[in-house]
N, C-alpha and C positions, 0 to 999 in steps of 0.2 A: 677479687669479694670475697673472702672467705669466713663460715658461718660454724659456731658452734653452739649443741645443742648442752644444756648446764641445768643445777642446779645452784642459784649461790641466795648470798642476802641484801634483800636492798631496805632503799630510805625514797617512800616518793616526796623526789625535786619541786615538781612541781607538774601540774593540766592544761591541757586545752582541746574544746571543741573541735574539731574535724571532720570537715564534712557533713553529712545529712546526722550519722547516730555515731560514730565515730570519735573515737578522743586517742588523743597522743602523751604520754605521762612520761618524764622522765625522773629518771630513778637512777641513786645516787648508791653502786653495790660494791659485792667486798671484793670481788675478784671482776673485774673490767670496764674500773672505773663508772663514770657517766653515761647511760646510753639513753636512748630516748625509744619507747614500745609504742606501738600501735594495737590499737585496742578497736577490734574493728565488734560495732555494735552496744559498745559502755553505756552509751543515755540511754538505749532504752529498757524496759522494763524489767525487772528478775533476771541481770544481766550476773552473771554467776560471778564474776570475779570483780563485785564494786564494791567488796570491802576491804579488798583486800590497793588499790587502786587512793584511795578518797587520800586529804591533805594529812599528812604527821602520821603516815602508817608506814609502820616496821613489818616487816617479813620475809618469810625464805618461800622464794620465789623458782620456778621449772619455766627454763622457754630458750628459744633459738636466740642467741647472740651472731647480731653482724657485724665485719669488721667496720664497715660503711653503710650510712644510710640507720633506714630504720631495723629495729627487731623488734620478735613478738613474743609476746608472753602464752604461754601452754599451759598453769596452773598455778593458784594459791596453794602454798602446800598447809601456810600459817600467816596472820597476819595480828598485827597489834596497834591500834592507834594511841596514840599519846593525847587520852583524853583531856588533861588540864590546862594541855597549850590548845587543844582544839576550839577547848571553851573560852577562852582568856584572852580580849583582843591585843591585851601588854604583852606575856607570857608568847602568844601567835606571832609580833614585832621581832622578837627579839629570837624569840628561834629559827625564824623564816630567812632573819641578819643573820645568821651564825652559818647558817646553808648558804645562803647569798654566797660569803666570800667564799667557805668554798668552792663552791662553781667558777667563782668566778679566778678562784689562782688555781684550780686546771683543764688544760683543757680536756675535749670528750672524748672521753672512749685511752683516754692518756690512766694507767693508775695510781692510786691513793694512796697507798703507802696505809699508812697510820690513819687515813684522817677519815676513813669510814665510820674506823673504831671510835673517836673524837667525834664525830657528828652522833654516830648511838647514845655514847655516852652521855653527852651536852643532854641531848633531848630528853634522855632519862631522867636528869637529873633534874632539867628543868620542872620536868612533871610531877619528879618526887616535891618538888618548894623549895629544892635548892638558889639563889638569888640570883634570876635567870643573868642580871649586869654586869656581873661579876664570872660566870661563865663566860658570858660576849668579851668581855676585857681578859680575860685566859685565851680564847678563839685568835682576836686579833695579838694579841706577843705572839702568841707559836705561828701563828700563818705568815710573820713577816718575812719566813725563810724561802717560804712560799711562792715569795712575791718581791723575787730575787732582792729582799732585803732583811739583814741579816745581824744587829743590831749589840754591841759588844755588853754583856747585861751581866756579864760575871766581876769586874771592876775596873779598871780607869787602863781603858783602852793604851796608854804610854806608860805609866810603869806598872799597871796592875795592880795600887793598891787599893784594899779597900777598907782602911782603918783609920780614914778621913773621909768626911762627910762628902758628895760623888751629888754630879747632875748630869745629864740629860744631854748630850752637843752632839749636833745634828751632821755637823761640819764635822767631828769626827770619827761620824757614825759609831758611838757609846756612850758609855759612860766618862769622864771624868774627874779627878778627885782635883780636890778644892788648893792643891797647889799647882794647879794645871787651869781654872776656874780663867784664869786676865786671858788666852789663848784663843780664846773667845764668847765676845762678847756676847751672841746670840742664843748662848746656849738656854735652857727651857728652864730655870729657877723650878725643878721641880721641890712639892712641898717631900722631907723623907718617910713620910709614913706614906705616902702613892710610888714612892722609887719601891722602897724596901718588897709590899707590895706586887711590883710591875717586878721584880727583878723573881723571885718567889715564881710570878705566874709563866717568865719563859721556861721554866724548867719541871714545872709543875703537873703529876700524873691525875688527870680527872678520876684514874679510878681509887684514889685514896683520900675523896677529896668529899666529906661528907659534907659538912655544913661549913660557913664561912661569914662570920662580920663583919659589916666593913660600914664607916658611918658615914651620912652623908656627905658630909664633906670632906670625905678620902673618895668616895664616887663622882667626885664631880671635879676630886685633882683629875683623878683615872682618865673621865670623859676628855676632860682636856690637853692633858697628855696626849693621849694615842688617837686622840680625832688628828690633832698637829704634824704627828707620823703620819698617818696615811695622809693629810692631804698635802705633805713634801715629801715625802721620801716615798709612799706607796703612788698616789693619784690616781684612790680606787672607790668610788664612793655606788657602792650598791642603792636600788631604789629602796628600798627596804632601810636602810639607814635612816634617809631621808624622813622616809615614814615615822622611824625612832622617834627624830629628834624633832617633829611634826611634835609628837604624845606627846613629848617630855614639856615642850611651850606651855598647850594647849592645859598638864599638870599644874604647872604654876603658876598657871591663872587661876586655877583653882581659887575659891577661898578657902579659909581653913577650917579645919571639925572643930566642932564645940566641942569643948570635953566634956566626957562623960559624967 
């Protein structure tokens, strides 16, 4: 086992009580992938690093990183909690799901590449009021490659055409143009607006996204298509996704608001 004393940026992924007064905190870091840290006496009053290990917190940390087993924190130099996310159950659920997808896509300790920055940017945008459902869709589309599924979104997988209507084909691993629709009777029949957005989402830089407006009908279609891709081609359903689905059903059952 090797140990490195280092400064790094991190996002709190999960916290677990441990023994009588300690806590295990899983961080997504910019340099060392995901690491589990032991915080001794973290549940005692006056713990000096308490602000740095709150849920939905991003910070600058100093600690001892072990290649195997638990790592240890010595200093929290700077920390900020995403206040809107922490205080809203809906935003909380979407943010948790995005983090859970990244968590499942990469083994602990493996480099995350651009995904630390993606996670931090996504949570910042959610906290600032950008539609969390759309940010979640963007994460789902772009993470497909990390799960070993890389659909062809640029054009028809058979001839590269983009000038004809397109549809998604699981059988062919991407888009089929209308000239080849007869080759896959189980294509997804994706509505054109949703397919246009899925293609954009596959290459979108979150840093360039400031606001986006999508109709409820198109959101529902995006949800249908991505749920099917993840169910049939990826096979990953984090607990946070099941909670999101339950929350959506609860909201659908609420009576409509009276007009003002």
